[in-house]
TILUM-391891 format. One record per residue (C-alpha): x, y, z; residue in one letter; residue number from 1; chain. Coordinates in steps of 0.05 Angstrom, whole numbers, padded with zeros to 5 digits. Example, Ala and Ser with C-alpha at 12.3 -4.5 7.8 and 13.67 -1.06 7.14 Angstrom:
<atoms>
+--------+--------+--------+------+------+-------+
:      X :      Y :      Z : fimi : vopa : kolza :
+--------+--------+--------+------+------+-------+
:  00246 : -00090 :  00156 :    A :    1 :     A :
:  00273 : -00021 :  00143 :    S :    2 :     A :
+--------+--------+--------+------+------+-------+
</atoms>
This chain:
<atoms>
+--------+--------+--------+------+------+-------+
:      X :      Y :      Z : fimi : vopa : kolza :
+--------+--------+--------+------+------+-------+
:  00576 : -01792 : -01077 :    X :    1 :     A :
:  00607 : -01853 : -01100 :    X :    2 :     A :
:  00628 : -01907 : -01065 :    X :    3 :     A :
:  00708 : -01890 : -01051 :    X :    4 :     A :
:  00676 : -01819 : -01034 :    X :    5 :     A :
:  00636 : -01860 : -00981 :    X :    6 :     A :
:  00699 : -01896 : -00956 :    X :    7 :     A :
:  00737 : -01834 : -00951 :    X :    8 :     A :
:  00689 : -01795 : -00919 :    X :    9 :     A :
:  00672 : -01850 : -00864 :    X :   10 :     A :
:  00742 : -01864 : -00843 :    X :   11 :     A :
:  00765 : -01779 : -00839 :    X :   12 :     A :
:  00692 : -01782 : -00785 :    X :   13 :     A :
:  00724 : -01840 : -00749 :    X :   14 :     A :
:  00791 : -01815 : -00747 :    X :   15 :     A :
:  00783 : -01733 : -00739 :    X :   16 :     A :
:  00718 : -01737 : -00698 :    X :   17 :     A :
:  00688 : -01803 : -00672 :    X :   18 :     A :
:  00755 : -01822 : -00638 :    X :   19 :     A :
:  00793 : -01763 : -00651 :    X :   20 :     A :
:  00856 : -01797 : -00664 :    X :   21 :     A :
:  00925 : -01760 : -00645 :    X :   22 :     A :
:  00998 : -01774 : -00671 :    X :   23 :     A :
:  01032 : -01826 : -00630 :    X :   24 :     A :
:  00967 : -01871 : -00612 :    X :   25 :     A :
:  00952 : -01935 : -00621 :    X :   26 :     A :
:  00896 : -01963 : -00654 :    X :   27 :     A :
:  00865 : -02034 : -00659 :    X :   28 :     A :
:  00818 : -02041 : -00709 :    X :   29 :     A :
:  00784 : -02113 : -00704 :    X :   30 :     A :
:  00744 : -02127 : -00764 :    X :   31 :     A :
:  00704 : -02184 : -00794 :    X :   32 :     A :
:  00667 : -02181 : -00863 :    X :   33 :     A :
:  00691 : -02114 : -00881 :    X :   34 :     A :
:  00713 : -02091 : -00953 :    X :   35 :     A :
:  00786 : -02096 : -00948 :    X :   36 :     A :
:  00787 : -02027 : -00992 :    X :   37 :     A :
:  00756 : -01993 : -00933 :    X :   38 :     A :
:  00801 : -02026 : -00885 :    X :   39 :     A :
:  00867 : -01999 : -00926 :    X :   40 :     A :
:  00830 : -01926 : -00928 :    X :   41 :     A :
:  00819 : -01926 : -00862 :    X :   42 :     A :
:  00893 : -01947 : -00840 :    X :   43 :     A :
:  00915 : -01901 : -00887 :    X :   44 :     A :
:  00876 : -01844 : -00852 :    X :   45 :     A :
:  00899 : -01864 : -00791 :    X :   46 :     A :
:  00972 : -01863 : -00806 :    X :   47 :     A :
:  00958 : -01791 : -00835 :    X :   48 :     A :
:  00952 : -01768 : -00766 :    X :   49 :     A :
:  01018 : -01804 : -00742 :    X :   50 :     A :
:  00979 : -01860 : -00707 :    X :   51 :     A :
:  00989 : -01933 : -00708 :    X :   52 :     A :
:  00943 : -01983 : -00727 :    X :   53 :     A :
:  00943 : -02048 : -00711 :    X :   54 :     A :
:  00887 : -02100 : -00738 :    X :   55 :     A :
:  00850 : -02170 : -00715 :    X :   56 :     A :
:  00816 : -02201 : -00764 :    X :   57 :     A :
:  00763 : -02250 : -00750 :    X :   58 :     A :
:  00724 : -02300 : -00796 :    X :   59 :     A :
:  00649 : -02322 : -00772 :    X :   60 :     A :
:  00670 : -02394 : -00783 :    X :   61 :     A :
:  00728 : -02394 : -00739 :    X :   62 :     A :
:  00698 : -02347 : -00698 :    X :   63 :     A :
:  00637 : -02398 : -00680 :    X :   64 :     A :
:  00688 : -02454 : -00678 :    X :   65 :     A :
:  00723 : -02422 : -00624 :    X :   66 :     A :
:  00659 : -02405 : -00585 :    X :   67 :     A :
:  00630 : -02482 : -00591 :    X :   68 :     A :
:  00661 : -02514 : -00529 :    X :   69 :     A :
:  00683 : -02457 : -00491 :    X :   70 :     A :
:  00700 : -02475 : -00425 :    X :   71 :     A :
:  00721 : -02424 : -00367 :    X :   72 :     A :
:  00791 : -02447 : -00368 :    X :   73 :     A :
:  00792 : -02424 : -00442 :    X :   74 :     A :
:  00757 : -02365 : -00432 :    X :   75 :     A :
:  00799 : -02334 : -00377 :    X :   76 :     A :
:  00867 : -02353 : -00416 :    X :   77 :     A :
:  00835 : -02313 : -00472 :    X :   78 :     A :
:  00827 : -02254 : -00424 :    X :   79 :     A :
:  00896 : -02270 : -00394 :    X :   80 :     A :
:  00927 : -02255 : -00461 :    X :   81 :     A :
:  00878 : -02207 : -00499 :    X :   82 :     A :
:  00874 : -02165 : -00435 :    X :   83 :     A :
:  00946 : -02135 : -00433 :    X :   84 :     A :
:  00933 : -02120 : -00517 :    X :   85 :     A :
:  00868 : -02080 : -00498 :    X :   86 :     A :
:  00900 : -02046 : -00437 :    X :   87 :     A :
:  00961 : -02017 : -00480 :    X :   88 :     A :
:  00919 : -01985 : -00538 :    X :   89 :     A :
:  00893 : -01920 : -00541 :    X :   90 :     A :
:  00837 : -01923 : -00590 :    X :   91 :     A :
:  00790 : -01984 : -00608 :    X :   92 :     A :
:  00749 : -01992 : -00677 :    X :   93 :     A :
:  00707 : -02047 : -00681 :    X :   94 :     A :
:  00664 : -02065 : -00745 :    X :   95 :     A :
:  00619 : -02127 : -00736 :    X :   96 :     A :
:  00599 : -02158 : -00801 :    X :   97 :     A :
:  00566 : -02226 : -00813 :    X :   98 :     A :
:  00546 : -02277 : -00866 :    X :   99 :     A :
:  00486 : -02296 : -00828 :    X :  100 :     A :
:  00458 : -02264 : -00770 :    X :  101 :     A :
:  00442 : -02331 : -00740 :    X :  102 :     A :
:  00500 : -02369 : -00749 :    X :  103 :     A :
:  00515 : -02382 : -00677 :    X :  104 :     A :
:  00436 : -02397 : -00662 :    X :  105 :     A :
:  00461 : -02466 : -00659 :    X :  106 :     A :
:  00514 : -02460 : -00606 :    X :  107 :     A :
:  00483 : -02475 : -00529 :    X :  108 :     A :
:  00477 : -02416 : -00490 :    X :  109 :     A :
:  00521 : -02440 : -00434 :    X :  110 :     A :
:  00587 : -02429 : -00479 :    X :  111 :     A :
:  00560 : -02362 : -00499 :    X :  112 :     A :
:  00551 : -02344 : -00426 :    X :  113 :     A :
:  00616 : -02374 : -00407 :    X :  114 :     A :
:  00653 : -02327 : -00463 :    X :  115 :     A :
:  00606 : -02263 : -00436 :    X :  116 :     A :
:  00633 : -02274 : -00369 :    X :  117 :     A :
:  00704 : -02287 : -00371 :    X :  118 :     A :
:  00722 : -02251 : -00433 :    X :  119 :     A :
:  00675 : -02200 : -00461 :    X :  120 :     A :
:  00663 : -02170 : -00391 :    X :  121 :     A :
:  00733 : -02160 : -00369 :    X :  122 :     A :
:  00764 : -02148 : -00443 :    X :  123 :     A :
:  00707 : -02107 : -00466 :    X :  124 :     A :
:  00656 : -02079 : -00414 :    X :  125 :     A :
:  00712 : -02059 : -00370 :    X :  126 :     A :
:  00777 : -02044 : -00407 :    X :  127 :     A :
:  00751 : -02028 : -00478 :    X :  128 :     A :
:  00690 : -01978 : -00448 :    X :  129 :     A :
:  00727 : -01954 : -00393 :    X :  130 :     A :
:  00796 : -01948 : -00419 :    X :  131 :     A :
:  00804 : -01930 : -00487 :    X :  132 :     A :
:  00769 : -01885 : -00535 :    X :  133 :     A :
:  00723 : -01931 : -00578 :    X :  134 :     A :
:  00673 : -01935 : -00635 :    X :  135 :     A :
:  00637 : -01998 : -00662 :    X :  136 :     A :
:  00598 : -01998 : -00730 :    X :  137 :     A :
:  00571 : -02053 : -00762 :    X :  138 :     A :
:  00594 : -02066 : -00847 :    X :  139 :     A :
:  00525 : -02059 : -00897 :    X :  140 :     A :
:  00538 : -02126 : -00930 :    X :  141 :     A :
:  00479 : -02169 : -00962 :    X :  142 :     A :
:  00462 : -02205 : -00892 :    X :  143 :     A :
:  00446 : -02130 : -00865 :    X :  144 :     A :
:  00402 : -02107 : -00925 :    X :  145 :     A :
:  00362 : -02181 : -00921 :    X :  146 :     A :
:  00354 : -02169 : -00847 :    X :  147 :     A :
:  00320 : -02100 : -00855 :    X :  148 :     A :
:  00284 : -02125 : -00917 :    X :  149 :     A :
:  00313 : -02079 : -00965 :    X :  150 :     A :
:  00363 : -02090 : -01025 :    X :  151 :     A :
:  00436 : -02084 : -01019 :    X :  152 :     A :
:  00441 : -02017 : -01052 :    X :  153 :     A :
:  00384 : -01988 : -01017 :    X :  154 :     A :
:  00412 : -02008 : -00949 :    X :  155 :     A :
:  00486 : -01983 : -00967 :    X :  156 :     A :
:  00454 : -01915 : -00985 :    X :  157 :     A :
:  00423 : -01911 : -00921 :    X :  158 :     A :
:  00484 : -01940 : -00879 :    X :  159 :     A :
:  00524 : -01886 : -00913 :    X :  160 :     A :
:  00476 : -01824 : -00900 :    X :  161 :     A :
:  00464 : -01842 : -00824 :    X :  162 :     A :
:  00534 : -01856 : -00815 :    X :  163 :     A :
:  00566 : -01792 : -00850 :    X :  164 :     A :
:  00511 : -01746 : -00819 :    X :  165 :     A :
:  00522 : -01685 : -00784 :    X :  166 :     A :
:  00545 : -01703 : -00714 :    X :  167 :     A :
:  00562 : -01647 : -00692 :    X :  168 :     A :
:  00491 : -01614 : -00701 :    X :  169 :     A :
:  00461 : -01669 : -00670 :    X :  170 :     A :
:  00506 : -01659 : -00613 :    X :  171 :     A :
:  00486 : -01596 : -00595 :    X :  172 :     A :
:  00416 : -01602 : -00604 :    X :  173 :     A :
:  00423 : -01655 : -00545 :    X :  174 :     A :
:  00441 : -01608 : -00498 :    X :  175 :     A :
:  00375 : -01593 : -00468 :    X :  176 :     A :
:  00348 : -01661 : -00467 :    X :  177 :     A :
:  00412 : -01682 : -00423 :    X :  178 :     A :
:  00397 : -01617 : -00379 :    X :  179 :     A :
:  00320 : -01641 : -00375 :    X :  180 :     A :
:  00334 : -01717 : -00355 :    X :  181 :     A :
:  00394 : -01685 : -00298 :    X :  182 :     A :
:  00334 : -01657 : -00267 :    X :  183 :     A :
:  00282 : -01703 : -00271 :    X :  184 :     A :
:  00258 : -01745 : -00218 :    X :  185 :     A :
:  00199 : -01793 : -00244 :    X :  186 :     A :
:  00199 : -01827 : -00310 :    X :  187 :     A :
:  00137 : -01855 : -00336 :    X :  188 :     A :
:  00127 : -01897 : -00407 :    X :  189 :     A :
:  00060 : -01908 : -00429 :    X :  190 :     A :
:  00036 : -01946 : -00495 :    X :  191 :     A :
: -00017 : -01989 : -00495 :    X :  192 :     A :
:  00018 : -02055 : -00471 :    X :  193 :     A :
:  00069 : -02010 : -00427 :    X :  194 :     A :
:  00054 : -01976 : -00365 :    X :  195 :     A :
:  00123 : -01966 : -00329 :    X :  196 :     A :
:  00142 : -01917 : -00281 :    X :  197 :     A :
:  00223 : -01902 : -00247 :    X :  198 :     A :
:  00261 : -01853 : -00222 :    X :  199 :     A :
:  00319 : -01829 : -00255 :    X :  200 :     A :
:  00336 : -01769 : -00200 :    X :  201 :     A :
:  00405 : -01742 : -00190 :    X :  202 :     A :
:  00437 : -01799 : -00244 :    X :  203 :     A :
:  00483 : -01767 : -00302 :    X :  204 :     A :
:  00455 : -01764 : -00367 :    X :  205 :     A :
:  00501 : -01774 : -00426 :    X :  206 :     A :
:  00496 : -01758 : -00502 :    X :  207 :     A :
:  00515 : -01803 : -00555 :    X :  208 :     A :
:  00526 : -01763 : -00616 :    X :  209 :     A :
:  00571 : -01800 : -00664 :    X :  210 :     A :
:  00632 : -01819 : -00617 :    X :  211 :     A :
:  00625 : -01887 : -00595 :    X :  212 :     A :
:  00573 : -01922 : -00642 :    X :  213 :     A :
:  00558 : -01904 : -00707 :    X :  214 :     A :
:  00504 : -01902 : -00728 :    X :  215 :     A :
:  00492 : -01859 : -00668 :    X :  216 :     A :
:  00430 : -01816 : -00633 :    X :  217 :     A :
:  00416 : -01828 : -00559 :    X :  218 :     A :
:  00418 : -01796 : -00488 :    X :  219 :     A :
:  00425 : -01847 : -00443 :    X :  220 :     A :
:  00428 : -01849 : -00366 :    X :  221 :     A :
:  00412 : -01901 : -00310 :    X :  222 :     A :
:  00349 : -01918 : -00273 :    X :  223 :     A :
:  00353 : -01913 : -00197 :    X :  224 :     A :
:  00366 : -01994 : -00190 :    X :  225 :     A :
:  00299 : -02018 : -00142 :    X :  226 :     A :
:  00248 : -01964 : -00170 :    X :  227 :     A :
:  00219 : -01996 : -00232 :    X :  228 :     A :
:  00149 : -02017 : -00222 :    X :  229 :     A :
:  00100 : -02040 : -00276 :    X :  230 :     A :
:  00103 : -02076 : -00343 :    X :  231 :     A :
:  00137 : -02065 : -00413 :    X :  232 :     A :
:  00130 : -02095 : -00485 :    X :  233 :     A :
:  00188 : -02085 : -00525 :    X :  234 :     A :
:  00164 : -02081 : -00599 :    X :  235 :     A :
:  00224 : -02085 : -00633 :    X :  236 :     A :
:  00250 : -02156 : -00650 :    X :  237 :     A :
:  00322 : -02169 : -00613 :    X :  238 :     A :
:  00385 : -02210 : -00633 :    X :  239 :     A :
:  00421 : -02234 : -00581 :    X :  240 :     A :
:  00477 : -02283 : -00577 :    X :  241 :     A :
:  00454 : -02311 : -00649 :    X :  242 :     A :
:  00382 : -02311 : -00631 :    X :  243 :     A :
:  00318 : -02273 : -00656 :    X :  244 :     A :
:  00268 : -02253 : -00597 :    X :  245 :     A :
:  00202 : -02224 : -00616 :    X :  246 :     A :
:  00152 : -02192 : -00565 :    X :  247 :     A :
:  00196 : -02188 : -00504 :    X :  248 :     A :
:  00155 : -02177 : -00443 :    X :  249 :     A :
:  00170 : -02161 : -00370 :    X :  250 :     A :
:  00136 : -02152 : -00311 :    X :  251 :     A :
:  00176 : -02111 : -00261 :    X :  252 :     A :
:  00173 : -02102 : -00184 :    X :  253 :     A :
:  00218 : -02060 : -00144 :    X :  254 :     A :
:  00268 : -02056 : -00202 :    X :  255 :     A :
:  00272 : -02139 : -00215 :    X :  256 :     A :
:  00238 : -02171 : -00274 :    X :  257 :     A :
:  00198 : -02215 : -00242 :    X :  258 :     A :
:  00161 : -02246 : -00307 :    X :  259 :     A :
:  00197 : -02251 : -00371 :    X :  260 :     A :
:  00159 : -02282 : -00428 :    X :  261 :     A :
:  00177 : -02277 : -00507 :    X :  262 :     A :
:  00124 : -02288 : -00567 :    X :  263 :     A :
:  00181 : -02344 : -00589 :    X :  264 :     A :
:  00234 : -02358 : -00543 :    X :  265 :     A :
:  00207 : -02352 : -00471 :    X :  266 :     A :
:  00251 : -02409 : -00444 :    X :  267 :     A :
:  00320 : -02381 : -00472 :    X :  268 :     A :
:  00302 : -02309 : -00448 :    X :  269 :     A :
:  00295 : -02336 : -00380 :    X :  270 :     A :
:  00359 : -02370 : -00378 :    X :  271 :     A :
:  00394 : -02309 : -00404 :    X :  272 :     A :
:  00363 : -02268 : -00352 :    X :  273 :     A :
:  00388 : -02316 : -00296 :    X :  274 :     A :
:  00464 : -02307 : -00326 :    X :  275 :     A :
:  00484 : -02276 : -00250 :    X :  276 :     A :
:  00447 : -02240 : -00193 :    X :  277 :     A :
:  00440 : -02174 : -00225 :    X :  278 :     A :
:  00416 : -02190 : -00297 :    X :  279 :     A :
:  00344 : -02181 : -00274 :    X :  280 :     A :
:  00351 : -02116 : -00264 :    X :  281 :     A :
:  00366 : -02056 : -00299 :    X :  282 :     A :
:  00430 : -02014 : -00315 :    X :  283 :     A :
:  00408 : -01958 : -00379 :    X :  284 :     A :
:  00347 : -01923 : -00396 :    X :  285 :     A :
:  00362 : -01883 : -00469 :    X :  286 :     A :
:  00319 : -01846 : -00514 :    X :  287 :     A :
:  00333 : -01852 : -00589 :    X :  288 :     A :
:  00334 : -01788 : -00639 :    X :  289 :     A :
:  00366 : -01815 : -00704 :    X :  290 :     A :
:  00321 : -01773 : -00760 :    X :  291 :     A :
:  00341 : -01833 : -00815 :    X :  292 :     A :
:  00332 : -01892 : -00774 :    X :  293 :     A :
:  00247 : -01903 : -00774 :    X :  294 :     A :
:  00248 : -01984 : -00780 :    X :  295 :     A :
:  00281 : -02039 : -00749 :    X :  296 :     A :
:  00345 : -02069 : -00783 :    X :  297 :     A :
:  00355 : -02130 : -00733 :    X :  298 :     A :
:  00412 : -02097 : -00714 :    X :  299 :     A :
:  00416 : -02061 : -00643 :    X :  300 :     A :
:  00474 : -02003 : -00662 :    X :  301 :     A :
:  00415 : -01987 : -00714 :    X :  302 :     A :
:  00346 : -02007 : -00670 :    X :  303 :     A :
:  00370 : -01972 : -00605 :    X :  304 :     A :
:  00377 : -01908 : -00646 :    X :  305 :     A :
:  00312 : -01904 : -00680 :    X :  306 :     A :
:  00269 : -01831 : -00668 :    X :  307 :     A :
:  00214 : -01839 : -00627 :    X :  308 :     A :
:  00245 : -01906 : -00590 :    X :  309 :     A :
:  00268 : -01917 : -00523 :    X :  310 :     A :
:  00312 : -01973 : -00506 :    X :  311 :     A :
:  00310 : -01997 : -00429 :    X :  312 :     A :
:  00370 : -02054 : -00417 :    X :  313 :     A :
:  00371 : -02115 : -00377 :    X :  314 :     A :
:  00442 : -02119 : -00342 :    X :  315 :     A :
:  00507 : -02077 : -00331 :    X :  316 :     A :
:  00509 : -02007 : -00318 :    X :  317 :     A :
:  00557 : -01954 : -00359 :    X :  318 :     A :
:  00616 : -01922 : -00312 :    X :  319 :     A :
:  00586 : -01852 : -00346 :    X :  320 :     A :
:  00519 : -01864 : -00314 :    X :  321 :     A :
:  00527 : -01915 : -00262 :    X :  322 :     A :
:  00469 : -01946 : -00221 :    X :  323 :     A :
:  00510 : -01995 : -00184 :    X :  324 :     A :
:  00486 : -02051 : -00225 :    X :  325 :     A :
:  00545 : -02098 : -00252 :    X :  326 :     A :
:  00522 : -02158 : -00299 :    X :  327 :     A :
:  00561 : -02190 : -00347 :    X :  328 :     A :
:  00497 : -02181 : -00394 :    X :  329 :     A :
:  00477 : -02118 : -00423 :    X :  330 :     A :
:  00420 : -02131 : -00470 :    X :  331 :     A :
:  00395 : -02068 : -00503 :    X :  332 :     A :
:  00320 : -02080 : -00527 :    X :  333 :     A :
:  00277 : -02023 : -00559 :    X :  334 :     A :
:  00200 : -02005 : -00555 :    X :  335 :     A :
:  00187 : -01951 : -00613 :    X :  336 :     A :
:  00134 : -01903 : -00598 :    X :  337 :     A :
:  00120 : -01876 : -00674 :    X :  338 :     A :
:  00054 : -01877 : -00694 :    X :  339 :     A :
:  00066 : -01942 : -00743 :    X :  340 :     A :
:  00088 : -01978 : -00684 :    X :  341 :     A :
:  00029 : -01957 : -00636 :    X :  342 :     A :
:  00050 : -01896 : -00616 :    X :  343 :     A :
:  00057 : -01874 : -00543 :    X :  344 :     A :
:  00081 : -01828 : -00491 :    X :  345 :     A :
:  00145 : -01806 : -00442 :    X :  346 :     A :
:  00124 : -01763 : -00386 :    X :  347 :     A :
:  00183 : -01735 : -00335 :    X :  348 :     A :
:  00151 : -01714 : -00267 :    X :  349 :     A :
:  00086 : -01717 : -00294 :    X :  350 :     A :
:  00095 : -01673 : -00358 :    X :  351 :     A :
:  00091 : -01694 : -00423 :    X :  352 :     A :
:  00154 : -01696 : -00470 :    X :  353 :     A :
:  00142 : -01743 : -00525 :    X :  354 :     A :
:  00080 : -01766 : -00554 :    X :  355 :     A :
:  00079 : -01817 : -00613 :    X :  356 :     A :
:  00157 : -01807 : -00617 :    X :  357 :     A :
:  00152 : -01734 : -00626 :    X :  358 :     A :
:  00178 : -01679 : -00579 :    X :  359 :     A :
:  00125 : -01635 : -00550 :    X :  360 :     A :
:  00170 : -01584 : -00509 :    X :  361 :     A :
:  00186 : -01528 : -00541 :    X :  362 :     A :
:  00263 : -01534 : -00519 :    X :  363 :     A :
:  00263 : -01604 : -00544 :    X :  364 :     A :
:  00241 : -01586 : -00613 :    X :  365 :     A :
:  00312 : -01588 : -00649 :    X :  366 :     A :
:  00319 : -01662 : -00635 :    X :  367 :     A :
:  00250 : -01680 : -00680 :    X :  368 :     A :
:  00272 : -01709 : -00746 :    X :  369 :     A :
:  00254 : -01650 : -00789 :    X :  370 :     A :
:  00308 : -01608 : -00750 :    X :  371 :     A :
:  00365 : -01652 : -00757 :    X :  372 :     A :
:  00366 : -01676 : -00823 :    X :  373 :     A :
+--------+--------+--------+------+------+-------+
</atoms>
């Protein structure tokens, strides 16, 4: 399949499957470092169904200049003018592109936290996530290929393979996992460096199969807020607010992170976890199942969907599966249990459901990679 065919297939998937865009709907496209030929293709597909596209074009150097020196007053003014626009939209499609993943690493954390608290939280966490049909993607440029450790052509091939897979098939295969999670009380996560238990009793489970994120492939819920006890080591590096964190390890008591270390940025890690009163509690627990993603890309839209992974997220919960934890941060961190990452087990109510990244229970076998590809 040539590049233009890939562009058209992705545009059609976004319009007709992921966002189910209807005639007369208003669609906000926010893009940065995306091939203009694809944006034209997407605009044309949106117009083909009789909907109305609106564009915000972002440039990395300008975004950084806006961030540097950000004040609470300025962030609130941004919200004052941008929130009504988001409220008036029916659909949001966001493309995250970059020339350098770490371009904002020298921006003081205070400026980033101000923008998160007074702009991103009300405009994106509250209004966009809960008030629109939405989908967020990265764009496969050289920057992301470099972070994944592969050539640009290999990364583009993987990107379009993952982003245009049969998400309808994945959606059906997730039903049994959703049902199992919704009748489960105790969860236990085990690796050589992790021994963590918590409850998801009575919590709603939500399948993510190509509607809000692409790539997709996770089923998420939220833990009972004060039920987490033990320790966890995240073995997949995470990039947050322009900084890369490795080997993040938490000690957790009664739901709260009481000790947090990283092999490279412990101080910054703790500064973020101290953003507000709920930042050290957890808002999401999810199981990743995407069959094409088997190694970290240093981008959370890919890494949190890795087959054989889980992510357990400090900060804000989603309204679809609430546990009462409201925070201005939502930091997805990934633990992969594939054999090449050290293996591990997941137990639901003391029954082994997944070992070394492979589902053991027959009713979940349809989610193993060989059955989804």
